C-alpha positions as protocol buffer text, in pm:
chain_id: "A"
residue {
  index: 1
  type: MET
  ca { x: 6949 y: -6001 z: 10933 }
}
residue {
  index: 2
  type: ARG
  ca { x: 6951 y: -5617 z: 10850 }
}
residue {
  index: 3
  type: ARG
  ca { x: 7031 y: -5391 z: 11158 }
}
residue {
  index: 4
  type: ARG
  ca { x: 6723 y: -5164 z: 11121 }
}
residue {
  index: 5
  type: ASP
  ca { x: 6479 y: -5465 z: 11133 }
}
residue {
  index: 6
  type: PHE
  ca { x: 6695 y: -5582 z: 11471 }
}
residue {
  index: 7
  type: LEU
  ca { x: 6455 y: -5594 z: 11755 }
}
residue {
  index: 8
  type: GLY
  ca { x: 6400 y: -5799 z: 12010 }
}
residue {
  index: 9
  type: THR
  ca { x: 6704 y: -6058 z: 11936 }
}
residue {
  index: 10
  type: ALA
  ca { x: 6929 y: -5989 z: 12184 }
}
residue {
  index: 11
  type: SER
  ca { x: 6844 y: -6273 z: 12436 }
}
residue {
  index: 12
  type: ALA
  ca { x: 6844 y: -6518 z: 12159 }
}
residue {
  index: 13
  type: GLY
  ca { x: 6949 y: -6837 z: 12337 }
}
residue {
  index: 14
  type: ALA
  ca { x: 6946 y: -6673 z: 12681 }
}
residue {
  index: 15
  type: SER
  ca { x: 6678 y: -6842 z: 12852 }
}
residue {
  index: 16
  type: VAL
  ca { x: 6804 y: -6971 z: 13199 }
}
residue {
  index: 17
  type: THR
  ca { x: 6585 y: -7085 z: 13492 }
}
residue {
  index: 18
  type: ALA
  ca { x: 6851 y: -7107 z: 13728 }
}
residue {
  index: 19
  type: TYR
  ca { x: 7103 y: -6860 z: 13847 }
}
residue {
  index: 20
  type: GLU
  ca { x: 7340 y: -6740 z: 14144 }
}
residue {
  index: 21
  type: GLU
  ca { x: 7387 y: -6417 z: 14247 }
}
residue {
  index: 22
  type: GLU
  ca { x: 7804 y: -6322 z: 14183 }
}
residue {
  index: 23
  type: ASP
  ca { x: 7990 y: -6355 z: 14484 }
}
residue {
  index: 24
  type: PRO
  ca { x: 8239 y: -6006 z: 14453 }
}
residue {
  index: 25
  type: GLY
  ca { x: 8498 y: -6209 z: 14634 }
}
residue {
  index: 26
  type: THR
  ca { x: 8514 y: -6500 z: 14364 }
}
residue {
  index: 27
  type: SER
  ca { x: 8740 y: -6545 z: 14136 }
}
residue {
  index: 28
  type: ASN
  ca { x: 8448 y: -6532 z: 13847 }
}
residue {
  index: 29
  type: ALA
  ca { x: 8629 y: -6878 z: 13710 }
}
residue {
  index: 30
  type: GLU
  ca { x: 8261 y: -7031 z: 13679 }
}
residue {
  index: 31
  type: ALA
  ca { x: 8215 y: -7347 z: 13507 }
}
residue {
  index: 32
  type: PRO
  ca { x: 8094 y: -7244 z: 13151 }
}
residue {
  index: 33
  type: THR
  ca { x: 7721 y: -7387 z: 13191 }
}
residue {
  index: 34
  type: SER
  ca { x: 7642 y: -7242 z: 13566 }
}
residue {
  index: 35
  type: MET
  ca { x: 7468 y: -6890 z: 13586 }
}
residue {
  index: 36
  type: VAL
  ca { x: 7577 y: -6626 z: 13741 }
}
residue {
  index: 37
  type: VAL
  ca { x: 7431 y: -6249 z: 13785 }
}
residue {
  index: 38
  type: GLU
  ca { x: 7648 y: -5985 z: 13817 }
}
residue {
  index: 39
  type: ARG
  ca { x: 7425 y: -5698 z: 13962 }
}
residue {
  index: 40
  type: ALA
  ca { x: 7631 y: -5321 z: 14016 }
}
residue {
  index: 41
  type: ARG
  ca { x: 7873 y: -5287 z: 14274 }
}
residue {
  index: 42
  type: ALA
  ca { x: 7964 y: -5004 z: 14501 }
}
residue {
  index: 43
  type: GLY
  ca { x: 8252 y: -4775 z: 14486 }
}
residue {
  index: 44
  type: ARG
  ca { x: 8496 y: -4830 z: 14224 }
}
residue {
  index: 45
  type: PRO
  ca { x: 8608 y: -5222 z: 14242 }
}
residue {
  index: 46
  type: HIS
  ca { x: 8806 y: -5223 z: 13897 }
}
residue {
  index: 47
  type: ALA
  ca { x: 9019 y: -4936 z: 13991 }
}
residue {
  index: 48
  type: GLY
  ca { x: 9298 y: -5011 z: 13774 }
}
residue {
  index: 49
  type: LYS
  ca { x: 9181 y: -5221 z: 13533 }
}
residue {
  index: 50
  type: VAL
  ca { x: 9160 y: -5164 z: 13154 }
}
residue {
  index: 51
  type: LEU
  ca { x: 8872 y: -5260 z: 12908 }
}
residue {
  index: 52
  type: LEU
  ca { x: 8874 y: -5293 z: 12548 }
}
residue {
  index: 53
  type: ALA
  ca { x: 8573 y: -5335 z: 12388 }
}
residue {
  index: 54
  type: ILE
  ca { x: 8575 y: -5430 z: 12034 }
}
residue {
  index: 55
  type: GLN
  ca { x: 8286 y: -5390 z: 11750 }
}
residue {
  index: 56
  type: PRO
  ca { x: 8338 y: -5468 z: 11393 }
}
residue {
  index: 57
  type: HIS
  ca { x: 8041 y: -5169 z: 11306 }
}
residue {
  index: 58
  type: ALA
  ca { x: 7966 y: -4854 z: 11518 }
}
residue {
  index: 59
  type: ASP
  ca { x: 7627 y: -4994 z: 11637 }
}
residue {
  index: 60
  type: ASP
  ca { x: 7742 y: -5315 z: 11753 }
}
residue {
  index: 61
  type: ILE
  ca { x: 7860 y: -5246 z: 12118 }
}
residue {
  index: 62
  type: PRO
  ca { x: 7570 y: -5017 z: 12203 }
}
residue {
  index: 63
  type: ILE
  ca { x: 7317 y: -5284 z: 12093 }
}
residue {
  index: 64
  type: PHE
  ca { x: 7473 y: -5584 z: 12268 }
}
residue {
  index: 65
  type: ALA
  ca { x: 7678 y: -5441 z: 12534 }
}
residue {
  index: 66
  type: GLY
  ca { x: 7635 y: -5088 z: 12589 }
}
residue {
  index: 67
  type: GLY
  ca { x: 7501 y: -5104 z: 12947 }
}
residue {
  index: 68
  type: THR
  ca { x: 7751 y: -5353 z: 13045 }
}
residue {
  index: 69
  type: VAL
  ca { x: 8000 y: -5125 z: 12917 }
}
residue {
  index: 70
  type: ALA
  ca { x: 7916 y: -4838 z: 13130 }
}
residue {
  index: 71
  type: LYS
  ca { x: 7871 y: -5068 z: 13437 }
}
residue {
  index: 72
  type: LEU
  ca { x: 8219 y: -5162 z: 13410 }
}
residue {
  index: 73
  type: LEU
  ca { x: 8352 y: -4824 z: 13376 }
}
residue {
  index: 74
  type: GLU
  ca { x: 8146 y: -4679 z: 13647 }
}
residue {
  index: 75
  type: GLU
  ca { x: 8270 y: -4947 z: 13843 }
}
residue {
  index: 76
  type: GLY
  ca { x: 8650 y: -4824 z: 13820 }
}
residue {
  index: 77
  type: TYR
  ca { x: 8765 y: -4969 z: 13433 }
}
residue {
  index: 78
  type: THR
  ca { x: 8933 y: -4722 z: 13215 }
}
residue {
  index: 79
  type: GLY
  ca { x: 8782 y: -4832 z: 12859 }
}
residue {
  index: 80
  type: HIS
  ca { x: 8876 y: -4751 z: 12509 }
}
residue {
  index: 81
  type: LEU
  ca { x: 8660 y: -4851 z: 12194 }
}
residue {
  index: 82
  type: VAL
  ca { x: 8813 y: -5041 z: 11892 }
}
residue {
  index: 83
  type: ARG
  ca { x: 8582 y: -5008 z: 11470 }
}
residue {
  index: 84
  type: VAL
  ca { x: 8722 y: -5320 z: 11308 }
}
residue {
  index: 85
  type: THR
  ca { x: 8541 y: -5164 z: 10951 }
}
residue {
  index: 86
  type: ASN
  ca { x: 8468 y: -4828 z: 10837 }
}
residue {
  index: 87
  type: ASP
  ca { x: 8123 y: -4957 z: 10802 }
}
residue {
  index: 88
  type: ASP
  ca { x: 8109 y: -4852 z: 10418 }
}
residue {
  index: 89
  type: MET
  ca { x: 7830 y: -5032 z: 10333 }
}
residue {
  index: 90
  type: ALA
  ca { x: 7589 y: -4944 z: 10614 }
}
residue {
  index: 91
  type: GLY
  ca { x: 7434 y: -4567 z: 10622 }
}
residue {
  index: 92
  type: PRO
  ca { x: 7293 y: -4312 z: 10386 }
}
residue {
  index: 93
  type: GLY
  ca { x: 7390 y: -4115 z: 10092 }
}
residue {
  index: 94
  type: THR
  ca { x: 7741 y: -4193 z: 9910 }
}
residue {
  index: 95
  type: VAL
  ca { x: 7943 y: -4459 z: 10007 }
}
residue {
  index: 96
  type: GLY
  ca { x: 8209 y: -4164 z: 10132 }
}
residue {
  index: 97
  type: GLU
  ca { x: 7901 y: -3980 z: 10312 }
}
residue {
  index: 98
  type: THR
  ca { x: 7842 y: -4339 z: 10450 }
}
residue {
  index: 99
  type: VAL
  ca { x: 8196 y: -4317 z: 10595 }
}
residue {
  index: 100
  type: LEU
  ca { x: 8232 y: -4032 z: 10759 }
}
residue {
  index: 101
  type: ALA
  ca { x: 7898 y: -4030 z: 10901 }
}
residue {
  index: 102
  type: ASN
  ca { x: 7958 y: -4365 z: 11104 }
}
residue {
  index: 103
  type: GLU
  ca { x: 8262 y: -4224 z: 11217 }
}
residue {
  index: 104
  type: ARG
  ca { x: 8123 y: -3927 z: 11394 }
}
residue {
  index: 105
  type: ASP
  ca { x: 7845 y: -4206 z: 11549 }
}
residue {
  index: 106
  type: ASN
  ca { x: 8118 y: -4416 z: 11640 }
}
residue {
  index: 107
  type: ASP
  ca { x: 8298 y: -4107 z: 11813 }
}
residue {
  index: 108
  type: GLN
  ca { x: 7997 y: -3996 z: 11963 }
}
residue {
  index: 109
  type: VAL
  ca { x: 7944 y: -4382 z: 12104 }
}
residue {
  index: 110
  type: ALA
  ca { x: 8286 y: -4338 z: 12266 }
}
residue {
  index: 111
  type: ARG
  ca { x: 8184 y: -4003 z: 12452 }
}
residue {
  index: 112
  type: VAL
  ca { x: 7877 y: -4119 z: 12545 }
}
residue {
  index: 113
  type: LEU
  ca { x: 7987 y: -4448 z: 12718 }
}
residue {
  index: 114
  type: GLY
  ca { x: 8290 y: -4290 z: 12865 }
}
residue {
  index: 115
  type: LEU
  ca { x: 8563 y: -4500 z: 12612 }
}
residue {
  index: 116
  type: LYS
  ca { x: 8904 y: -4331 z: 12484 }
}
residue {
  index: 117
  type: PRO
  ca { x: 9065 y: -4324 z: 12297 }
}
residue {
  index: 118
  type: VAL
  ca { x: 8905 y: -4472 z: 11977 }
}
residue {
  index: 119
  type: PHE
  ca { x: 9084 y: -4692 z: 11748 }
}
residue {
  index: 120
  type: ASN
  ca { x: 8966 y: -4709 z: 11391 }
}
residue {
  index: 121
  type: LEU
  ca { x: 9086 y: -4983 z: 11163 }
}
residue {
  index: 122
  type: ASN
  ca { x: 8917 y: -4927 z: 10889 }
}
residue {
  index: 123
  type: TYR
  ca { x: 8880 y: -5243 z: 10680 }
}
residue {
  index: 124
  type: HIS
  ca { x: 8612 y: -5267 z: 10481 }
}
residue {
  index: 125
  type: ASN
  ca { x: 8266 y: -5372 z: 10574 }
}
residue {
  index: 126
  type: HIS
  ca { x: 8140 y: -5725 z: 10485 }
}
residue {
  index: 127
  type: TRP
  ca { x: 8453 y: -5814 z: 10372 }
}
residue {
  index: 128
  type: MET
  ca { x: 8661 y: -5955 z: 10622 }
}
residue {
  index: 129
  type: ASP
  ca { x: 8636 y: -6304 z: 10576 }
}
residue {
  index: 130
  type: GLY
  ca { x: 8848 y: -6198 z: 10262 }
}
residue {
  index: 131
  type: VAL
  ca { x: 9135 y: -6019 z: 10466 }
}
residue {
  index: 132
  type: SER
  ca { x: 9420 y: -6179 z: 10685 }
}
residue {
  index: 133
  type: LYS
  ca { x: 9358 y: -6344 z: 10986 }
}
residue {
  index: 134
  type: PRO
  ca { x: 9721 y: -6326 z: 11083 }
}
residue {
  index: 135
  type: GLU
  ca { x: 9757 y: -5934 z: 10993 }
}
residue {
  index: 136
  type: LEU
  ca { x: 9411 y: -5880 z: 11220 }
}
residue {
  index: 137
  type: ARG
  ca { x: 9501 y: -6093 z: 11547 }
}
residue {
  index: 138
  type: LEU
  ca { x: 9852 y: -5943 z: 11522 }
}
residue {
  index: 139
  type: ARG
  ca { x: 9646 y: -5575 z: 11547 }
}
residue {
  index: 140
  type: PHE
  ca { x: 9466 y: -5723 z: 11827 }
}
residue {
  index: 141
  type: ILE
  ca { x: 9774 y: -5838 z: 12004 }
}
residue {
  index: 142
  type: TYR
  ca { x: 9940 y: -5520 z: 11973 }
}
residue {
  index: 143
  type: LEU
  ca { x: 9698 y: -5298 z: 12140 }
}
residue {
  index: 144
  type: ILE
  ca { x: 9643 y: -5573 z: 12415 }
}
residue {
  index: 145
  type: ARG
  ca { x: 9984 y: -5527 z: 12490 }
}
residue {
  index: 146
  type: LEU
  ca { x: 10011 y: -5196 z: 12445 }
}
residue {
  index: 147
  type: LEU
  ca { x: 9718 y: -5081 z: 12642 }
}
residue {
  index: 148
  type: LYS
  ca { x: 9774 y: -5377 z: 12902 }
}
residue {
  index: 149
  type: VAL
  ca { x: 9422 y: -5520 z: 12867 }
}
residue {
  index: 150
  type: ASP
  ca { x: 9237 y: -5688 z: 13167 }
}
residue {
  index: 151
  type: THR
  ca { x: 8877 y: -5716 z: 13024 }
}
residue {
  index: 152
  type: VAL
  ca { x: 8743 y: -5741 z: 12617 }
}
residue {
  index: 153
  type: ILE
  ca { x: 8444 y: -5734 z: 12529 }
}
residue {
  index: 154
  type: CYS
  ca { x: 8305 y: -5871 z: 12163 }
}
residue {
  index: 155
  type: TYR
  ca { x: 8119 y: -6103 z: 11957 }
}
residue {
  index: 156
  type: ASP
  ca { x: 8088 y: -6475 z: 12092 }
}
residue {
  index: 157
  type: PRO
  ca { x: 8343 y: -6657 z: 11854 }
}
residue {
  index: 158
  type: TRP
  ca { x: 8115 y: -6928 z: 11881 }
}
residue {
  index: 159
  type: GLY
  ca { x: 7800 y: -6791 z: 11831 }
}
residue {
  index: 160
  type: HIS
  ca { x: 7553 y: -6963 z: 11606 }
}
residue {
  index: 161
  type: TYR
  ca { x: 7402 y: -6891 z: 11288 }
}
residue {
  index: 162
  type: GLU
  ca { x: 7600 y: -6575 z: 11219 }
}
residue {
  index: 163
  type: GLU
  ca { x: 7559 y: -6468 z: 10896 }
}
residue {
  index: 164
  type: ASN
  ca { x: 7813 y: -6163 z: 10880 }
}
residue {
  index: 165
  type: PRO
  ca { x: 8176 y: -6210 z: 10852 }
}
residue {
  index: 166
  type: ASP
  ca { x: 8272 y: -5876 z: 11006 }
}
residue {
  index: 167
  type: HIS
  ca { x: 8119 y: -6050 z: 11348 }
}
residue {
  index: 168
  type: TYR
  ca { x: 8285 y: -6365 z: 11328 }
}
residue {
  index: 169
  type: VAL
  ca { x: 8619 y: -6339 z: 11161 }
}
residue {
  index: 170
  type: THR
  ca { x: 8667 y: -6031 z: 11415 }
}
residue {
  index: 171
  type: ALA
  ca { x: 8576 y: -6260 z: 11745 }
}
residue {
  index: 172
  type: GLN
  ca { x: 8744 y: -6601 z: 11598 }
}
residue {
  index: 173
  type: CYS
  ca { x: 9098 y: -6333 z: 11573 }
}
residue {
  index: 174
  type: VAL
  ca { x: 9028 y: -6136 z: 11870 }
}
residue {
  index: 175
  type: GLU
  ca { x: 8998 y: -6493 z: 12097 }
}
residue {
  index: 176
  type: ALA
  ca { x: 9311 y: -6609 z: 11991 }
}
residue {
  index: 177
  type: ALA
  ca { x: 9480 y: -6255 z: 12019 }
}
residue {
  index: 178
  type: CYS
  ca { x: 9371 y: -6270 z: 12397 }
}
residue {
  index: 179
  type: TRP
  ca { x: 9601 y: -6577 z: 12479 }
}
residue {
  index: 180
  type: MET
  ca { x: 9889 y: -6545 z: 12219 }
}
residue {
  index: 181
  type: ALA
  ca { x: 9943 y: -6150 z: 12355 }
}
residue {
  index: 182
  type: GLY
  ca { x: 10046 y: -6298 z: 12692 }
}
residue {
  index: 183
  type: GLY
  ca { x: 10327 y: -6514 z: 12515 }
}
residue {
  index: 184
  type: SER
  ca { x: 10710 y: -6467 z: 12503 }
}
residue {
  index: 185
  type: LYS
  ca { x: 10801 y: -6543 z: 12174 }
}
residue {
  index: 186
  type: ASP
  ca { x: 10507 y: -6405 z: 11956 }
}
residue {
  index: 187
  type: TYR
  ca { x: 10633 y: -6089 z: 11742 }
}
residue {
  index: 188
  type: PRO
  ca { x: 10937 y: -6040 z: 11906 }
}
residue {
  index: 189
  type: GLU
  ca { x: 10934 y: -5719 z: 11782 }
}
residue {
  index: 190
  type: HIS
  ca { x: 10712 y: -5585 z: 11987 }
}
residue {
  index: 191
  type: PHE
  ca { x: 10934 y: -5631 z: 12298 }
}
residue {
  index: 192
  type: ALA
  ca { x: 11213 y: -5491 z: 12162 }
}
residue {
  index: 193
  type: SER
  ca { x: 10952 y: -5170 z: 12130 }
}
residue {
  index: 194
  type: GLY
  ca { x: 10933 y: -5145 z: 12516 }
}
residue {
  index: 195
  type: LEU
  ca { x: 10581 y: -5361 z: 12510 }
}
residue {
  index: 196
  type: GLU
  ca { x: 10608 y: -5679 z: 12753 }
}
residue {
  index: 197
  type: PRO
  ca { x: 10358 y: -6028 z: 12710 }
}
residue {
  index: 198
  type: HIS
  ca { x: 10018 y: -5980 z: 12854 }
}
residue {
  index: 199
  type: SER
  ca { x: 9727 y: -6196 z: 12827 }
}
residue {
  index: 200
  type: VAL
  ca { x: 9356 y: -6074 z: 12865 }
}
residue {
  index: 201
  type: ARG
  ca { x: 9223 y: -6219 z: 13213 }
}
residue {
  index: 202
  type: GLU
  ca { x: 8855 y: -6185 z: 13165 }
}
residue {
  index: 203
  type: LYS
  ca { x: 8618 y: -6189 z: 12807 }
}
residue {
  index: 204
  type: TYR
  ca { x: 8247 y: -6086 z: 12740 }
}
residue {
  index: 205
  type: TYR
  ca { x: 8105 y: -6258 z: 12443 }
}
residue {
  index: 206
  type: PHE
  ca { x: 7748 y: -6145 z: 12319 }
}
residue {
  index: 207
  type: ALA
  ca { x: 7613 y: -6272 z: 11997 }
}
residue {
  index: 208
  type: ARG
  ca { x: 7319 y: -6204 z: 11800 }
}
residue {
  index: 209
  type: GLY
  ca { x: 7170 y: -6576 z: 11759 }
}
residue {
  index: 210
  type: PRO
  ca { x: 7183 y: -6882 z: 12035 }
}
residue {
  index: 211
  type: GLN
  ca { x: 7489 y: -6920 z: 12263 }
}
residue {
  index: 212
  type: LEU
  ca { x: 7598 y: -7045 z: 12557 }
}
residue {
  index: 213
  type: VAL
  ca { x: 7472 y: -6819 z: 12816 }
}
residue {
  index: 214
  type: ASN
  ca { x: 7675 y: -6831 z: 13129 }
}
residue {
  index: 215
  type: ARG
  ca { x: 7616 y: -6474 z: 13238 }
}
residue {
  index: 216
  type: ILE
  ca { x: 7316 y: -6212 z: 13319 }
}
residue {
  index: 217
  type: VAL
  ca { x: 7443 y: -5851 z: 13399 }
}
residue {
  index: 218
  type: ASP
  ca { x: 7223 y: -5610 z: 13556 }
}
residue {
  index: 219
  type: ILE
  ca { x: 7187 y: -5326 z: 13336 }
}
residue {
  index: 220
  type: SER
  ca { x: 6920 y: -5132 z: 13548 }
}
residue {
  index: 221
  type: SER
  ca { x: 7143 y: -4863 z: 13665 }
}
residue {
  index: 222
  type: THR
  ca { x: 7264 y: -4792 z: 13358 }
}
residue {
  index: 223
  type: ILE
  ca { x: 7029 y: -4783 z: 13121 }
}
residue {
  index: 224
  type: ASP
  ca { x: 6993 y: -4436 z: 13017 }
}
residue {
  index: 225
  type: ARG
  ca { x: 7339 y: -4459 z: 12881 }
}
residue {
  index: 226
  type: LYS
  ca { x: 7236 y: -4742 z: 12668 }
}
residue {
  index: 227
  type: VAL
  ca { x: 6973 y: -4551 z: 12582 }
}
residue {
  index: 228
  type: GLU
  ca { x: 7222 y: -4215 z: 12431 }
}
residue {
  index: 229
  type: ALA
  ca { x: 7488 y: -4464 z: 12306 }
}
residue {
  index: 230
  type: ASN
  ca { x: 7214 y: -4608 z: 12076 }
}
residue {
  index: 231
  type: LEU
  ca { x: 7081 y: -4277 z: 11978 }
}
residue {
  index: 232
  type: ALA
  ca { x: 7417 y: -4188 z: 11896 }
}
residue {
  index: 233
  type: ASN
  ca { x: 7404 y: -4432 z: 11562 }
}
residue {
  index: 234
  type: ARG
  ca { x: 7216 y: -4232 z: 11312 }
}
residue {
  index: 235
  type: ALA
  ca { x: 7381 y: -4379 z: 11023 }
}
residue {
  index: 236
  type: GLN
  ca { x: 7233 y: -4731 z: 11082 }
}
residue {
  index: 237
  type: GLY
  ca { x: 7089 y: -4889 z: 11347 }
}
residue {
  index: 238
  type: PRO
  ca { x: 6762 y: -4942 z: 11507 }
}
residue {
  index: 239
  type: ALA
  ca { x: 6760 y: -4623 z: 11746 }
}
residue {
  index: 240
  type: GLY
  ca { x: 6912 y: -4286 z: 11630 }
}
residue {
  index: 241
  type: ARG
  ca { x: 6577 y: -4098 z: 11514 }
}
residue {
  index: 242
  type: ALA
  ca { x: 6362 y: -4388 z: 11435 }
}
residue {
  index: 243
  type: GLY
  ca { x: 6150 y: -4223 z: 11729 }
}
residue {
  index: 244
  type: GLU
  ca { x: 6119 y: -3904 z: 11565 }
}
residue {
  index: 245
  type: ARG
  ca { x: 6026 y: -4025 z: 11192 }
}
residue {
  index: 246
  type: LEU
  ca { x: 5746 y: -4274 z: 11415 }
}
residue {
  index: 247
  type: ARG
  ca { x: 5627 y: -3976 z: 11563 }
}
residue {
  index: 248
  type: SER
  ca { x: 5601 y: -3750 z: 11238 }
}
residue {
  index: 249
  type: SER
  ca { x: 5460 y: -4012 z: 11034 }
}
residue {
  index: 250
  type: LEU
  ca { x: 5173 y: -4154 z: 11293 }
}
residue {
  index: 251
  type: ALA
  ca { x: 5075 y: -3718 z: 11286 }
}
residue {
  index: 252
  type: GLU
  ca { x: 5045 y: -3718 z: 10888 }
}
residue {
  index: 253
  type: ARG
  ca { x: 4774 y: -3988 z: 10940 }
}
residue {
  index: 254
  type: HIS
  ca { x: 4625 y: -3815 z: 11304 }
}
residue {
  index: 255
  type: LEU
  ca { x: 4701 y: -4062 z: 11498 }
}
residue {
  index: 256
  type: LYS
  ca { x: 4956 y: -4051 z: 11846 }
}
residue {
  index: 257
  type: LEU
  ca { x: 5147 y: -4270 z: 12033 }
}
residue {
  index: 258
  type: PRO
  ca { x: 5143 y: -4159 z: 12382 }
}
residue {
  index: 259
  type: VAL
  ca { x: 5469 y: -4359 z: 12496 }
}
residue {
  index: 260
  type: LEU
  ca { x: 5616 y: -4109 z: 12246 }
}
residue {
  index: 261
  type: GLY
  ca { x: 5564 y: -3814 z: 12423 }
}
residue {
  index: 262
  type: ASP
  ca { x: 5542 y: -3490 z: 12271 }
}
residue {
  index: 263
  type: ASP
  ca { x: 5842 y: -3390 z: 12141 }
}
residue {
  index: 264
  type: ASP
  ca { x: 6155 y: -3528 z: 11907 }
}
residue {
  index: 265
  type: ALA
  ca { x: 6388 y: -3577 z: 12154 }
}
residue {
  index: 266
  type: THR
  ca { x: 6112 y: -3761 z: 12392 }
}
residue {
  index: 267
  type: ALA
  ca { x: 6011 y: -3964 z: 12096 }
}
residue {
  index: 268
  type: ASP
  ca { x: 6405 y: -4094 z: 12039 }
}
residue {
  index: 269
  type: ARG
  ca { x: 6450 y: -4185 z: 12366 }
}
residue {
  index: 270
  type: GLN
  ca { x: 6151 y: -4349 z: 12412 }
}
residue {
  index: 271
  type: TYR
  ca { x: 6122 y: -4527 z: 12125 }
}
residue {
  index: 272
  type: VAL
  ca { x: 6490 y: -4647 z: 12179 }
}
residue {
  index: 273
  type: LYS
  ca { x: 6322 y: -4799 z: 12570 }
}
residue {
  index: 274
  type: GLU
  ca { x: 6000 y: -4927 z: 12445 }
}
residue {
  index: 275
  type: PHE
  ca { x: 6117 y: -5113 z: 12114 }
}
residue {
  index: 276
  type: VAL
  ca { x: 6438 y: -5136 z: 12023 }
}
residue {
  index: 277
  type: LEU
  ca { x: 6560 y: -5260 z: 12377 }
}
residue {
  index: 278
  type: ARG
  ca { x: 6289 y: -5468 z: 12451 }
}
residue {
  index: 279
  type: ALA
  ca { x: 6470 y: -5807 z: 12441 }
}
residue {
  index: 280
  type: ASN
  ca { x: 6666 y: -5661 z: 12737 }
}
residue {
  index: 281
  type: ARG
  ca { x: 6365 y: -5573 z: 12926 }
}
residue {
  index: 282
  type: LEU
  ca { x: 6244 y: -5922 z: 12866 }
}
residue {
  index: 283
  type: LEU
  ca { x: 6577 y: -6106 z: 12974 }
}
residue {
  index: 284
  type: GLY
  ca { x: 6548 y: -5855 z: 13317 }
}
residue {
  index: 285
  type: GLN
  ca { x: 6248 y: -5924 z: 13386 }
}
residue {
  index: 286
  type: GLU
  ca { x: 6319 y: -6311 z: 13370 }
}
residue {
  index: 287
  type: HIS
  ca { x: 6568 y: -6253 z: 13634 }
}
residue {
  index: 288
  type: GLY
  ca { x: 6411 y: -6011 z: 13861 }
}
residue {
  index: 289
  type: LEU
  ca { x: 6551 y: -5759 z: 13720 }
}
residue {
  index: 290
  type: GLU
  ca { x: 6468 y: -5427 z: 13542 }
}
residue {
  index: 291
  type: TYR
  ca { x: 6694 y: -5473 z: 13265 }
}
residue {
  index: 292
  type: ALA
  ca { x: 6954 y: -5720 z: 13142 }
}
residue {
  index: 293
  type: GLU
  ca { x: 7220 y: -5824 z: 12861 }
}
residue {
  index: 294
  type: ALA
  ca { x: 7319 y: -6186 z: 12838 }
}
residue {
  index: 295
  type: PHE
  ca { x: 7700 y: -6362 z: 12764 }
}
residue {
  index: 296
  type: HIS
  ca { x: 7901 y: -6634 z: 12734 }
}
residue {
  index: 297
  type: HIS
  ca { x: 8168 y: -6481 z: 12992 }
}
residue {
  index: 298
  type: VAL
  ca { x: 8526 y: -6625 z: 13041 }
}
residue {
  index: 299
  type: GLY
  ca { x: 8698 y: -6600 z: 13387 }
}
residue {
  index: 300
  type: PRO
  ca { x: 9075 y: -6584 z: 13471 }
}
residue {
  index: 301
  type: ASN
  ca { x: 9281 y: -6820 z: 13293 }
}
residue {
  index: 302
  type: ALA
  ca { x: 9287 y: -7176 z: 13410 }
}
residue {
  index: 303
  type: LEU
  ca { x: 9607 y: -7377 z: 13458 }
}
residue {
  index: 304
  type: GLY
  ca { x: 9506 y: -7669 z: 13340 }
}
residue {
  index: 305
  type: VAL
  ca { x: 9465 y: -7851 z: 13690 }
}
residue {
  index: 306
  type: GLY
  ca { x: 9161 y: -7682 z: 13792 }
}
residue {
  index: 307
  type: TYR
  ca { x: 9274 y: -7382 z: 13996 }
}
residue {
  index: 308
  type: SER
  ca { x: 9266 y: -7042 z: 13836 }
}
residue {
  index: 309
  type: ARG
  ca { x: 9606 y: -6845 z: 13934 }
}
residue {
  index: 310
  type: GLU
  ca { x: 9488 y: -6654 z: 14180 }
}
residue {
  index: 311
  type: GLU
  ca { x: 9347 y: -6991 z: 14345 }
}
residue {
  index: 312
  type: MET
  ca { x: 9708 y: -7142 z: 14273 }
}
residue {
  index: 313
  type: ASP
  ca { x: 9882 y: -6819 z: 14430 }
}
residue {
  index: 314
  type: ASP
  ca { x: 9640 y: -6885 z: 14746 }
}
residue {
  index: 315
  type: TYR
  ca { x: 9717 y: -7222 z: 14791 }
}
residue {
  index: 316
  type: ILE
  ca { x: 10113 y: -7189 z: 14803 }
}
residue {
  index: 317
  type: ARG
  ca { x: 10053 y: -6874 z: 15010 }
}
residue {
  index: 318
  type: HIS
  ca { x: 9886 y: -7071 z: 15257 }
}
residue {
  index: 319
  type: ASN
  ca { x: 10125 y: -7445 z: 15203 }
}
residue {
  index: 320
  type: ALA
  ca { x: 10437 y: -7335 z: 15092 }
}
residue {
  index: 321
  type: ILE
  ca { x: 10718 y: -7372 z: 15359 }
}
residue {
  index: 322
  type: PRO
  ca { x: 11054 y: -7260 z: 15405 }
}
residue {
  index: 323
  type: ILE
  ca { x: 11298 y: -7545 z: 15282 }
}
residue {
  index: 324
  type: GLU
  ca { x: 11454 y: -7511 z: 15599 }
}
residue {
  index: 325
  type: ALA
  ca { x: 11180 y: -7601 z: 15808 }
}
residue {
  index: 326
  type: LEU
  ca { x: 11185 y: -7926 z: 15662 }
}
residue {
  index: 327
  type: PRO
  ca { x: 11230 y: -8243 z: 15833 }
}
residue {
  index: 328
  type: GLY
  ca { x: 11625 y: -8316 z: 15851 }
}
residue {
  index: 329
  type: LYS
  ca { x: 11718 y: -8008 z: 15714 }
}
């Protein structure tokens, strides 16, 4: 799939008929096949939490998760952005010009969404299946421990029919890093430098093709931020100045699309809303929302006995008694 041909695939595999609205008081450890609609929450319920948005390329998060990233940051998360490749195969001009253009775009995406700082890992575009997976995994583990990441947003490591090696290699290494970062024996040199074991508790996985969707996120309140993030991707992606180009092309043929308005800035924004985000609009309509994004959501790790860590702590708090209070003591 060419990036500039991307229109209307974001909800692939996301058609559902039954769902329940998320209870903010739950542990978010829903069964993998249950459907949750996550709506905007008032205040800053996630204050103190850390979000790590990981994308192989500069336009992945804006296309598939820009609204959710903006929503979580508004709800209190501190966010950071990782771009895995240097995007040297996707953009205008020479390879060097392409790299620079994408780096600037990626920095602007981070500014628009409120993610800082940006970590560029600078692997070659389309070559991720040739890099050392243990090396890439180690770099993610280091960042997870350094930043004390609570939640990750990334490609789905089990998304079907993904043709881009940058996507599936990144996703597989991220998934492994999320739990390995919590180990007390992996990479002890980290601990000597002051870092501590730290596991990721929650993951939002997106995909270009079919996936097991169990969470629909209402992005109606942050749709304008998602539009701005996509406009920032001028070197590649389906947005950028596409509205301006279409408006100019139509004018040369003495035609006009009223939806594009009367100036280039309006044309660019309306092009994104009307065409690029069509899939988000249709997905939202399926669930009574204006706009939505689809994910496979993985909640806090279970202990292997059907309890999340919070549920186990709660059980102990309510049921444990002092040994001195036992009969015969």
